[in-house]
Chimera marker file (.cmm) of the C-alpha trace (Angstrom):
<marker_set name="trace">
<marker id="1" x="-8.898" y="5.888" z="-66.213" r="1" g="1" b="0" radius="0.5"/>
<marker id="2" x="-8.547" y="9.359" z="-67.778" r="1" g="1" b="0" radius="0.5"/>
<marker id="3" x="-11.636" y="11.535" z="-67.589" r="1" g="1" b="0" radius="0.5"/>
<marker id="4" x="-12.108" y="14.516" z="-69.873" r="1" g="1" b="0" radius="0.5"/>
<marker id="5" x="-14.477" y="17.399" z="-69.150" r="1" g="1" b="0" radius="0.5"/>
<marker id="6" x="-16.722" y="19.313" z="-71.522" r="1" g="1" b="0" radius="0.5"/>
<marker id="7" x="-15.346" y="22.660" z="-72.756" r="1" g="1" b="0" radius="0.5"/>
<marker id="8" x="-15.298" y="25.348" z="-70.120" r="1" g="1" b="0" radius="0.5"/>
<marker id="9" x="-16.122" y="22.866" z="-67.348" r="1" g="1" b="0" radius="0.5"/>
<marker id="10" x="-13.554" y="22.352" z="-64.643" r="1" g="1" b="0" radius="0.5"/>
<marker id="11" x="-12.997" y="19.299" z="-62.446" r="1" g="1" b="0" radius="0.5"/>
<marker id="12" x="-15.998" y="18.715" z="-60.221" r="1" g="1" b="0" radius="0.5"/>
<marker id="13" x="-18.469" y="19.387" z="-63.017" r="1" g="1" b="0" radius="0.5"/>
<marker id="14" x="-20.925" y="16.664" z="-63.947" r="1" g="1" b="0" radius="0.5"/>
<marker id="15" x="-20.314" y="17.164" z="-67.684" r="1" g="1" b="0" radius="0.5"/>
<marker id="16" x="-17.573" y="14.697" z="-68.536" r="1" g="1" b="0" radius="0.5"/>
<marker id="17" x="-16.444" y="11.791" z="-70.693" r="1" g="1" b="0" radius="0.5"/>
<marker id="18" x="-14.598" y="8.817" z="-69.309" r="1" g="1" b="0" radius="0.5"/>
<marker id="19" x="-11.801" y="7.047" z="-71.184" r="1" g="1" b="0" radius="0.5"/>
<marker id="20" x="-10.870" y="3.574" z="-69.979" r="1" g="1" b="0" radius="0.5"/>
<marker id="21" x="-7.089" y="3.179" z="-70.407" r="1" g="1" b="0" radius="0.5"/>
<marker id="22" x="-7.189" y="-0.565" z="-69.801" r="1" g="1" b="0" radius="0.5"/>
<marker id="23" x="-9.081" y="-1.505" z="-72.954" r="1" g="1" b="0" radius="0.5"/>
<marker id="24" x="-9.076" y="1.788" z="-74.902" r="1" g="1" b="0" radius="0.5"/>
<marker id="25" x="-12.872" y="1.934" z="-74.884" r="1" g="1" b="0" radius="0.5"/>
<marker id="26" x="-14.529" y="5.320" z="-74.717" r="1" g="1" b="0" radius="0.5"/>
<marker id="27" x="-17.385" y="5.318" z="-72.235" r="1" g="1" b="0" radius="0.5"/>
<marker id="28" x="-19.506" y="8.364" z="-72.989" r="1" g="1" b="0" radius="0.5"/>
<marker id="29" x="-21.511" y="9.843" z="-70.166" r="1" g="1" b="0" radius="0.5"/>
<marker id="30" x="-22.918" y="13.316" z="-69.670" r="1" g="1" b="0" radius="0.5"/>
<marker id="31" x="-23.419" y="15.565" z="-72.689" r="1" g="1" b="0" radius="0.5"/>
<marker id="32" x="-22.665" y="14.757" z="-76.335" r="1" g="1" b="0" radius="0.5"/>
<marker id="33" x="-19.050" y="14.957" z="-77.498" r="1" g="1" b="0" radius="0.5"/>
<marker id="34" x="-17.388" y="18.257" z="-78.365" r="1" g="1" b="0" radius="0.5"/>
<marker id="35" x="-16.208" y="19.152" z="-81.832" r="1" g="1" b="0" radius="0.5"/>
<marker id="36" x="-12.542" y="18.215" z="-81.521" r="1" g="1" b="0" radius="0.5"/>
<marker id="37" x="-10.133" y="18.876" z="-84.369" r="1" g="1" b="0" radius="0.5"/>
<marker id="38" x="-11.990" y="18.619" z="-87.665" r="1" g="1" b="0" radius="0.5"/>
<marker id="39" x="-9.053" y="18.285" z="-90.060" r="1" g="1" b="0" radius="0.5"/>
<marker id="40" x="-6.100" y="15.994" z="-90.664" r="1" g="1" b="0" radius="0.5"/>
<marker id="41" x="-3.144" y="16.720" z="-88.386" r="1" g="1" b="0" radius="0.5"/>
<marker id="42" x="0.080" y="14.782" z="-87.876" r="1" g="1" b="0" radius="0.5"/>
<marker id="43" x="2.304" y="14.380" z="-84.859" r="1" g="1" b="0" radius="0.5"/>
<marker id="44" x="5.425" y="16.542" z="-84.859" r="1" g="1" b="0" radius="0.5"/>
<marker id="45" x="8.240" y="14.010" z="-84.824" r="1" g="1" b="0" radius="0.5"/>
<marker id="46" x="11.009" y="16.324" z="-83.592" r="1" g="1" b="0" radius="0.5"/>
<marker id="47" x="12.065" y="14.649" z="-80.364" r="1" g="1" b="0" radius="0.5"/>
<marker id="48" x="12.819" y="18.030" z="-78.772" r="1" g="1" b="0" radius="0.5"/>
<marker id="49" x="9.089" y="18.885" z="-78.669" r="1" g="1" b="0" radius="0.5"/>
<marker id="50" x="8.112" y="15.462" z="-77.331" r="1" g="1" b="0" radius="0.5"/>
<marker id="51" x="10.941" y="14.678" z="-74.921" r="1" g="1" b="0" radius="0.5"/>
<marker id="52" x="10.780" y="18.035" z="-73.123" r="1" g="1" b="0" radius="0.5"/>
<marker id="53" x="7.399" y="16.906" z="-71.700" r="1" g="1" b="0" radius="0.5"/>
<marker id="54" x="8.422" y="13.374" z="-70.678" r="1" g="1" b="0" radius="0.5"/>
<marker id="55" x="10.045" y="12.591" z="-67.324" r="1" g="1" b="0" radius="0.5"/>
<marker id="56" x="13.536" y="11.115" z="-67.324" r="1" g="1" b="0" radius="0.5"/>
<marker id="57" x="14.547" y="12.392" z="-70.768" r="1" g="1" b="0" radius="0.5"/>
<marker id="58" x="17.696" y="14.392" z="-71.389" r="1" g="1" b="0" radius="0.5"/>
<marker id="59" x="15.621" y="17.200" z="-72.952" r="1" g="1" b="0" radius="0.5"/>
<marker id="60" x="13.411" y="17.497" z="-69.848" r="1" g="1" b="0" radius="0.5"/>
<marker id="61" x="16.481" y="17.535" z="-67.593" r="1" g="1" b="0" radius="0.5"/>
<marker id="62" x="18.111" y="20.184" z="-69.774" r="1" g="1" b="0" radius="0.5"/>
<marker id="63" x="14.950" y="22.316" z="-69.734" r="1" g="1" b="0" radius="0.5"/>
<marker id="64" x="14.732" y="22.045" z="-65.943" r="1" g="1" b="0" radius="0.5"/>
<marker id="65" x="18.367" y="23.038" z="-65.579" r="1" g="1" b="0" radius="0.5"/>
<marker id="66" x="18.163" y="26.008" z="-67.948" r="1" g="1" b="0" radius="0.5"/>
<marker id="67" x="14.644" y="27.286" z="-67.150" r="1" g="1" b="0" radius="0.5"/>
<marker id="68" x="14.207" y="26.089" z="-63.559" r="1" g="1" b="0" radius="0.5"/>
<marker id="69" x="10.801" y="24.638" z="-64.428" r="1" g="1" b="0" radius="0.5"/>
<marker id="70" x="9.389" y="21.981" z="-66.762" r="1" g="1" b="0" radius="0.5"/>
<marker id="71" x="5.849" y="20.809" z="-67.630" r="1" g="1" b="0" radius="0.5"/>
<marker id="72" x="5.790" y="16.989" z="-67.722" r="1" g="1" b="0" radius="0.5"/>
<marker id="73" x="3.220" y="14.316" z="-68.534" r="1" g="1" b="0" radius="0.5"/>
<marker id="74" x="3.071" y="11.380" z="-66.119" r="1" g="1" b="0" radius="0.5"/>
<marker id="75" x="4.460" y="9.160" z="-68.912" r="1" g="1" b="0" radius="0.5"/>
<marker id="76" x="4.372" y="8.645" z="-72.697" r="1" g="1" b="0" radius="0.5"/>
<marker id="77" x="1.141" y="6.617" z="-72.564" r="1" g="1" b="0" radius="0.5"/>
<marker id="78" x="-0.647" y="9.461" z="-70.766" r="1" g="1" b="0" radius="0.5"/>
<marker id="79" x="0.678" y="11.950" z="-73.330" r="1" g="1" b="0" radius="0.5"/>
<marker id="80" x="-0.640" y="9.819" z="-76.205" r="1" g="1" b="0" radius="0.5"/>
<marker id="81" x="-4.048" y="9.326" z="-74.601" r="1" g="1" b="0" radius="0.5"/>
<marker id="82" x="-4.375" y="13.043" z="-73.813" r="1" g="1" b="0" radius="0.5"/>
<marker id="83" x="-3.574" y="13.844" z="-77.466" r="1" g="1" b="0" radius="0.5"/>
<marker id="84" x="-6.207" y="11.363" z="-78.660" r="1" g="1" b="0" radius="0.5"/>
<marker id="85" x="-8.853" y="12.837" z="-76.342" r="1" g="1" b="0" radius="0.5"/>
<marker id="86" x="-8.087" y="16.408" z="-77.407" r="1" g="1" b="0" radius="0.5"/>
<marker id="87" x="-8.204" y="15.482" z="-81.108" r="1" g="1" b="0" radius="0.5"/>
<marker id="88" x="-11.623" y="13.909" z="-80.573" r="1" g="1" b="0" radius="0.5"/>
<marker id="89" x="-13.177" y="16.248" z="-78.003" r="1" g="1" b="0" radius="0.5"/>
<marker id="90" x="-10.937" y="19.275" z="-77.514" r="1" g="1" b="0" radius="0.5"/>
<marker id="91" x="-12.091" y="22.845" z="-77.631" r="1" g="1" b="0" radius="0.5"/>
<marker id="92" x="-10.402" y="25.536" z="-79.726" r="1" g="1" b="0" radius="0.5"/>
<marker id="93" x="-8.789" y="28.005" z="-77.349" r="1" g="1" b="0" radius="0.5"/>
<marker id="94" x="-7.300" y="31.452" z="-77.638" r="1" g="1" b="0" radius="0.5"/>
<marker id="95" x="-7.812" y="34.198" z="-80.140" r="1" g="1" b="0" radius="0.5"/>
<marker id="96" x="-7.317" y="33.707" z="-83.853" r="1" g="1" b="0" radius="0.5"/>
<marker id="97" x="-4.110" y="35.718" z="-83.775" r="1" g="1" b="0" radius="0.5"/>
<marker id="98" x="-2.477" y="36.015" z="-87.226" r="1" g="1" b="0" radius="0.5"/>
<marker id="99" x="0.915" y="36.493" z="-85.551" r="1" g="1" b="0" radius="0.5"/>
<marker id="100" x="0.595" y="33.262" z="-83.538" r="1" g="1" b="0" radius="0.5"/>
<marker id="101" x="2.062" y="30.345" z="-85.490" r="1" g="1" b="0" radius="0.5"/>
<marker id="102" x="-0.208" y="27.797" z="-83.776" r="1" g="1" b="0" radius="0.5"/>
<marker id="103" x="-3.861" y="26.809" z="-83.455" r="1" g="1" b="0" radius="0.5"/>
<marker id="104" x="-4.568" y="25.618" z="-79.924" r="1" g="1" b="0" radius="0.5"/>
<marker id="105" x="-7.053" y="23.004" z="-78.678" r="1" g="1" b="0" radius="0.5"/>
<marker id="106" x="-7.427" y="21.889" z="-75.074" r="1" g="1" b="0" radius="0.5"/>
<marker id="107" x="-9.325" y="19.800" z="-72.571" r="1" g="1" b="0" radius="0.5"/>
<marker id="108" x="-9.592" y="19.484" z="-68.773" r="1" g="1" b="0" radius="0.5"/>
<marker id="109" x="-9.146" y="16.038" z="-67.203" r="1" g="1" b="0" radius="0.5"/>
<marker id="110" x="-10.528" y="14.816" z="-63.873" r="1" g="1" b="0" radius="0.5"/>
<marker id="111" x="-7.233" y="13.461" z="-62.627" r="1" g="1" b="0" radius="0.5"/>
<marker id="112" x="-3.638" y="14.467" z="-62.922" r="1" g="1" b="0" radius="0.5"/>
<marker id="113" x="-2.162" y="13.997" z="-66.402" r="1" g="1" b="0" radius="0.5"/>
<marker id="114" x="1.200" y="15.471" z="-65.487" r="1" g="1" b="0" radius="0.5"/>
<marker id="115" x="2.962" y="17.961" z="-63.260" r="1" g="1" b="0" radius="0.5"/>
<marker id="116" x="5.115" y="21.044" z="-63.185" r="1" g="1" b="0" radius="0.5"/>
<marker id="117" x="8.532" y="20.195" z="-61.786" r="1" g="1" b="0" radius="0.5"/>
<marker id="118" x="10.562" y="23.062" z="-60.356" r="1" g="1" b="0" radius="0.5"/>
<marker id="119" x="14.320" y="23.073" z="-59.799" r="1" g="1" b="0" radius="0.5"/>
<marker id="120" x="13.808" y="22.860" z="-56.018" r="1" g="1" b="0" radius="0.5"/>
<marker id="121" x="11.859" y="19.577" z="-56.487" r="1" g="1" b="0" radius="0.5"/>
<marker id="122" x="8.400" y="21.106" z="-55.999" r="1" g="1" b="0" radius="0.5"/>
<marker id="123" x="5.667" y="19.381" z="-58.039" r="1" g="1" b="0" radius="0.5"/>
<marker id="124" x="2.399" y="21.023" z="-59.060" r="1" g="1" b="0" radius="0.5"/>
<marker id="125" x="-0.270" y="18.685" z="-60.510" r="1" g="1" b="0" radius="0.5"/>
<marker id="126" x="-1.611" y="19.392" z="-64.005" r="1" g="1" b="0" radius="0.5"/>
<marker id="127" x="-5.114" y="18.520" z="-65.223" r="1" g="1" b="0" radius="0.5"/>
<marker id="128" x="-5.289" y="20.350" z="-68.545" r="1" g="1" b="0" radius="0.5"/>
<marker id="129" x="-3.843" y="19.246" z="-71.869" r="1" g="1" b="0" radius="0.5"/>
<marker id="130" x="-3.274" y="21.365" z="-74.954" r="1" g="1" b="0" radius="0.5"/>
<marker id="131" x="-2.459" y="20.509" z="-78.558" r="1" g="1" b="0" radius="0.5"/>
<marker id="132" x="-0.595" y="23.142" z="-80.551" r="1" g="1" b="0" radius="0.5"/>
<marker id="133" x="-0.938" y="22.746" z="-84.329" r="1" g="1" b="0" radius="0.5"/>
<marker id="134" x="1.561" y="24.621" z="-86.482" r="1" g="1" b="0" radius="0.5"/>
<marker id="135" x="-0.556" y="26.564" z="-88.984" r="1" g="1" b="0" radius="0.5"/>
<marker id="136" x="1.866" y="26.144" z="-91.889" r="1" g="1" b="0" radius="0.5"/>
<marker id="137" x="2.415" y="22.373" z="-91.592" r="1" g="1" b="0" radius="0.5"/>
<marker id="138" x="-0.534" y="20.854" z="-89.721" r="1" g="1" b="0" radius="0.5"/>
<marker id="139" x="1.930" y="19.159" z="-87.356" r="1" g="1" b="0" radius="0.5"/>
<marker id="140" x="1.085" y="19.132" z="-83.666" r="1" g="1" b="0" radius="0.5"/>
<marker id="141" x="2.632" y="18.593" z="-80.271" r="1" g="1" b="0" radius="0.5"/>
<marker id="142" x="0.866" y="18.161" z="-76.954" r="1" g="1" b="0" radius="0.5"/>
<marker id="143" x="1.584" y="19.989" z="-73.682" r="1" g="1" b="0" radius="0.5"/>
<marker id="144" x="0.357" y="19.492" z="-70.105" r="1" g="1" b="0" radius="0.5"/>
<marker id="145" x="-0.782" y="22.817" z="-68.612" r="1" g="1" b="0" radius="0.5"/>
<marker id="146" x="-2.625" y="24.331" z="-65.676" r="1" g="1" b="0" radius="0.5"/>
<marker id="147" x="-5.233" y="25.995" z="-67.933" r="1" g="1" b="0" radius="0.5"/>
<marker id="148" x="-5.683" y="27.288" z="-71.491" r="1" g="1" b="0" radius="0.5"/>
<marker id="149" x="-3.117" y="29.783" z="-72.686" r="1" g="1" b="0" radius="0.5"/>
<marker id="150" x="-4.693" y="33.225" z="-72.498" r="1" g="1" b="0" radius="0.5"/>
<marker id="151" x="-2.055" y="35.705" z="-73.638" r="1" g="1" b="0" radius="0.5"/>
<marker id="152" x="-0.245" y="35.795" z="-76.936" r="1" g="1" b="0" radius="0.5"/>
<link id1="1" id2="2" r="1" g="1" b="0" radius="0.2"/>
<link id1="2" id2="3" r="1" g="1" b="0" radius="0.2"/>
<link id1="3" id2="4" r="1" g="1" b="0" radius="0.2"/>
<link id1="4" id2="5" r="1" g="1" b="0" radius="0.2"/>
<link id1="5" id2="6" r="1" g="1" b="0" radius="0.2"/>
<link id1="6" id2="7" r="1" g="1" b="0" radius="0.2"/>
<link id1="7" id2="8" r="1" g="1" b="0" radius="0.2"/>
<link id1="8" id2="9" r="1" g="1" b="0" radius="0.2"/>
<link id1="9" id2="10" r="1" g="1" b="0" radius="0.2"/>
<link id1="10" id2="11" r="1" g="1" b="0" radius="0.2"/>
<link id1="11" id2="12" r="1" g="1" b="0" radius="0.2"/>
<link id1="12" id2="13" r="1" g="1" b="0" radius="0.2"/>
<link id1="13" id2="14" r="1" g="1" b="0" radius="0.2"/>
<link id1="14" id2="15" r="1" g="1" b="0" radius="0.2"/>
<link id1="15" id2="16" r="1" g="1" b="0" radius="0.2"/>
<link id1="16" id2="17" r="1" g="1" b="0" radius="0.2"/>
<link id1="17" id2="18" r="1" g="1" b="0" radius="0.2"/>
<link id1="18" id2="19" r="1" g="1" b="0" radius="0.2"/>
<link id1="19" id2="20" r="1" g="1" b="0" radius="0.2"/>
<link id1="20" id2="21" r="1" g="1" b="0" radius="0.2"/>
<link id1="21" id2="22" r="1" g="1" b="0" radius="0.2"/>
<link id1="22" id2="23" r="1" g="1" b="0" radius="0.2"/>
<link id1="23" id2="24" r="1" g="1" b="0" radius="0.2"/>
<link id1="24" id2="25" r="1" g="1" b="0" radius="0.2"/>
<link id1="25" id2="26" r="1" g="1" b="0" radius="0.2"/>
<link id1="26" id2="27" r="1" g="1" b="0" radius="0.2"/>
<link id1="27" id2="28" r="1" g="1" b="0" radius="0.2"/>
<link id1="28" id2="29" r="1" g="1" b="0" radius="0.2"/>
<link id1="29" id2="30" r="1" g="1" b="0" radius="0.2"/>
<link id1="30" id2="31" r="1" g="1" b="0" radius="0.2"/>
<link id1="31" id2="32" r="1" g="1" b="0" radius="0.2"/>
<link id1="32" id2="33" r="1" g="1" b="0" radius="0.2"/>
<link id1="33" id2="34" r="1" g="1" b="0" radius="0.2"/>
<link id1="34" id2="35" r="1" g="1" b="0" radius="0.2"/>
<link id1="35" id2="36" r="1" g="1" b="0" radius="0.2"/>
<link id1="36" id2="37" r="1" g="1" b="0" radius="0.2"/>
<link id1="37" id2="38" r="1" g="1" b="0" radius="0.2"/>
<link id1="38" id2="39" r="1" g="1" b="0" radius="0.2"/>
<link id1="39" id2="40" r="1" g="1" b="0" radius="0.2"/>
<link id1="40" id2="41" r="1" g="1" b="0" radius="0.2"/>
<link id1="41" id2="42" r="1" g="1" b="0" radius="0.2"/>
<link id1="42" id2="43" r="1" g="1" b="0" radius="0.2"/>
<link id1="43" id2="44" r="1" g="1" b="0" radius="0.2"/>
<link id1="44" id2="45" r="1" g="1" b="0" radius="0.2"/>
<link id1="45" id2="46" r="1" g="1" b="0" radius="0.2"/>
<link id1="46" id2="47" r="1" g="1" b="0" radius="0.2"/>
<link id1="47" id2="48" r="1" g="1" b="0" radius="0.2"/>
<link id1="48" id2="49" r="1" g="1" b="0" radius="0.2"/>
<link id1="49" id2="50" r="1" g="1" b="0" radius="0.2"/>
<link id1="50" id2="51" r="1" g="1" b="0" radius="0.2"/>
<link id1="51" id2="52" r="1" g="1" b="0" radius="0.2"/>
<link id1="52" id2="53" r="1" g="1" b="0" radius="0.2"/>
<link id1="53" id2="54" r="1" g="1" b="0" radius="0.2"/>
<link id1="54" id2="55" r="1" g="1" b="0" radius="0.2"/>
<link id1="55" id2="56" r="1" g="1" b="0" radius="0.2"/>
<link id1="56" id2="57" r="1" g="1" b="0" radius="0.2"/>
<link id1="57" id2="58" r="1" g="1" b="0" radius="0.2"/>
<link id1="58" id2="59" r="1" g="1" b="0" radius="0.2"/>
<link id1="59" id2="60" r="1" g="1" b="0" radius="0.2"/>
<link id1="60" id2="61" r="1" g="1" b="0" radius="0.2"/>
<link id1="61" id2="62" r="1" g="1" b="0" radius="0.2"/>
<link id1="62" id2="63" r="1" g="1" b="0" radius="0.2"/>
<link id1="63" id2="64" r="1" g="1" b="0" radius="0.2"/>
<link id1="64" id2="65" r="1" g="1" b="0" radius="0.2"/>
<link id1="65" id2="66" r="1" g="1" b="0" radius="0.2"/>
<link id1="66" id2="67" r="1" g="1" b="0" radius="0.2"/>
<link id1="67" id2="68" r="1" g="1" b="0" radius="0.2"/>
<link id1="68" id2="69" r="1" g="1" b="0" radius="0.2"/>
<link id1="69" id2="70" r="1" g="1" b="0" radius="0.2"/>
<link id1="70" id2="71" r="1" g="1" b="0" radius="0.2"/>
<link id1="71" id2="72" r="1" g="1" b="0" radius="0.2"/>
<link id1="72" id2="73" r="1" g="1" b="0" radius="0.2"/>
<link id1="73" id2="74" r="1" g="1" b="0" radius="0.2"/>
<link id1="74" id2="75" r="1" g="1" b="0" radius="0.2"/>
<link id1="75" id2="76" r="1" g="1" b="0" radius="0.2"/>
<link id1="76" id2="77" r="1" g="1" b="0" radius="0.2"/>
<link id1="77" id2="78" r="1" g="1" b="0" radius="0.2"/>
<link id1="78" id2="79" r="1" g="1" b="0" radius="0.2"/>
<link id1="79" id2="80" r="1" g="1" b="0" radius="0.2"/>
<link id1="80" id2="81" r="1" g="1" b="0" radius="0.2"/>
<link id1="81" id2="82" r="1" g="1" b="0" radius="0.2"/>
<link id1="82" id2="83" r="1" g="1" b="0" radius="0.2"/>
<link id1="83" id2="84" r="1" g="1" b="0" radius="0.2"/>
<link id1="84" id2="85" r="1" g="1" b="0" radius="0.2"/>
<link id1="85" id2="86" r="1" g="1" b="0" radius="0.2"/>
<link id1="86" id2="87" r="1" g="1" b="0" radius="0.2"/>
<link id1="87" id2="88" r="1" g="1" b="0" radius="0.2"/>
<link id1="88" id2="89" r="1" g="1" b="0" radius="0.2"/>
<link id1="89" id2="90" r="1" g="1" b="0" radius="0.2"/>
<link id1="90" id2="91" r="1" g="1" b="0" radius="0.2"/>
<link id1="91" id2="92" r="1" g="1" b="0" radius="0.2"/>
<link id1="92" id2="93" r="1" g="1" b="0" radius="0.2"/>
<link id1="93" id2="94" r="1" g="1" b="0" radius="0.2"/>
<link id1="94" id2="95" r="1" g="1" b="0" radius="0.2"/>
<link id1="95" id2="96" r="1" g="1" b="0" radius="0.2"/>
<link id1="96" id2="97" r="1" g="1" b="0" radius="0.2"/>
<link id1="97" id2="98" r="1" g="1" b="0" radius="0.2"/>
<link id1="98" id2="99" r="1" g="1" b="0" radius="0.2"/>
<link id1="99" id2="100" r="1" g="1" b="0" radius="0.2"/>
<link id1="100" id2="101" r="1" g="1" b="0" radius="0.2"/>
<link id1="101" id2="102" r="1" g="1" b="0" radius="0.2"/>
<link id1="102" id2="103" r="1" g="1" b="0" radius="0.2"/>
<link id1="103" id2="104" r="1" g="1" b="0" radius="0.2"/>
<link id1="104" id2="105" r="1" g="1" b="0" radius="0.2"/>
<link id1="105" id2="106" r="1" g="1" b="0" radius="0.2"/>
<link id1="106" id2="107" r="1" g="1" b="0" radius="0.2"/>
<link id1="107" id2="108" r="1" g="1" b="0" radius="0.2"/>
<link id1="108" id2="109" r="1" g="1" b="0" radius="0.2"/>
<link id1="109" id2="110" r="1" g="1" b="0" radius="0.2"/>
<link id1="110" id2="111" r="1" g="1" b="0" radius="0.2"/>
<link id1="111" id2="112" r="1" g="1" b="0" radius="0.2"/>
<link id1="112" id2="113" r="1" g="1" b="0" radius="0.2"/>
<link id1="113" id2="114" r="1" g="1" b="0" radius="0.2"/>
<link id1="114" id2="115" r="1" g="1" b="0" radius="0.2"/>
<link id1="115" id2="116" r="1" g="1" b="0" radius="0.2"/>
<link id1="116" id2="117" r="1" g="1" b="0" radius="0.2"/>
<link id1="117" id2="118" r="1" g="1" b="0" radius="0.2"/>
<link id1="118" id2="119" r="1" g="1" b="0" radius="0.2"/>
<link id1="119" id2="120" r="1" g="1" b="0" radius="0.2"/>
<link id1="120" id2="121" r="1" g="1" b="0" radius="0.2"/>
<link id1="121" id2="122" r="1" g="1" b="0" radius="0.2"/>
<link id1="122" id2="123" r="1" g="1" b="0" radius="0.2"/>
<link id1="123" id2="124" r="1" g="1" b="0" radius="0.2"/>
<link id1="124" id2="125" r="1" g="1" b="0" radius="0.2"/>
<link id1="125" id2="126" r="1" g="1" b="0" radius="0.2"/>
<link id1="126" id2="127" r="1" g="1" b="0" radius="0.2"/>
<link id1="127" id2="128" r="1" g="1" b="0" radius="0.2"/>
<link id1="128" id2="129" r="1" g="1" b="0" radius="0.2"/>
<link id1="129" id2="130" r="1" g="1" b="0" radius="0.2"/>
<link id1="130" id2="131" r="1" g="1" b="0" radius="0.2"/>
<link id1="131" id2="132" r="1" g="1" b="0" radius="0.2"/>
<link id1="132" id2="133" r="1" g="1" b="0" radius="0.2"/>
<link id1="133" id2="134" r="1" g="1" b="0" radius="0.2"/>
<link id1="134" id2="135" r="1" g="1" b="0" radius="0.2"/>
<link id1="135" id2="136" r="1" g="1" b="0" radius="0.2"/>
<link id1="136" id2="137" r="1" g="1" b="0" radius="0.2"/>
<link id1="137" id2="138" r="1" g="1" b="0" radius="0.2"/>
<link id1="138" id2="139" r="1" g="1" b="0" radius="0.2"/>
<link id1="139" id2="140" r="1" g="1" b="0" radius="0.2"/>
<link id1="140" id2="141" r="1" g="1" b="0" radius="0.2"/>
<link id1="141" id2="142" r="1" g="1" b="0" radius="0.2"/>
<link id1="142" id2="143" r="1" g="1" b="0" radius="0.2"/>
<link id1="143" id2="144" r="1" g="1" b="0" radius="0.2"/>
<link id1="144" id2="145" r="1" g="1" b="0" radius="0.2"/>
<link id1="145" id2="146" r="1" g="1" b="0" radius="0.2"/>
<link id1="146" id2="147" r="1" g="1" b="0" radius="0.2"/>
<link id1="147" id2="148" r="1" g="1" b="0" radius="0.2"/>
<link id1="148" id2="149" r="1" g="1" b="0" radius="0.2"/>
<link id1="149" id2="150" r="1" g="1" b="0" radius="0.2"/>
<link id1="150" id2="151" r="1" g="1" b="0" radius="0.2"/>
<link id1="151" id2="152" r="1" g="1" b="0" radius="0.2"/>
</marker_set>
């Protein structure tokens, strides 16, 4: 079960939506749904942007080795479900910065959707997902994070 929170509400809030992973049925509880992404977007198919956030991939291992840290989803299924929830209910985040090449949408989840893995083996749980949509192409990729990106 993946549970998504209303915009601006953190885990522990009573404003949430529950998504049943077993039968892909959305069980709405709490307040009405958020706006989500209101235009057609397509998944970025470059494996480098997908694999760097999936455990056990060569790209994730390479990122960990070169950067000393990597943000990973629990698995591909979680990544896909997080993307679907953000597209439906996500909140636009960040400033409308003309120099930023991406629009950003995000959503908090009640349980861990991924983790930060550090080179020393330390794991930090992640409960926030973000979709970055390239402004020029409408292609997106999804990232597990600790919170919305605030600086550009």
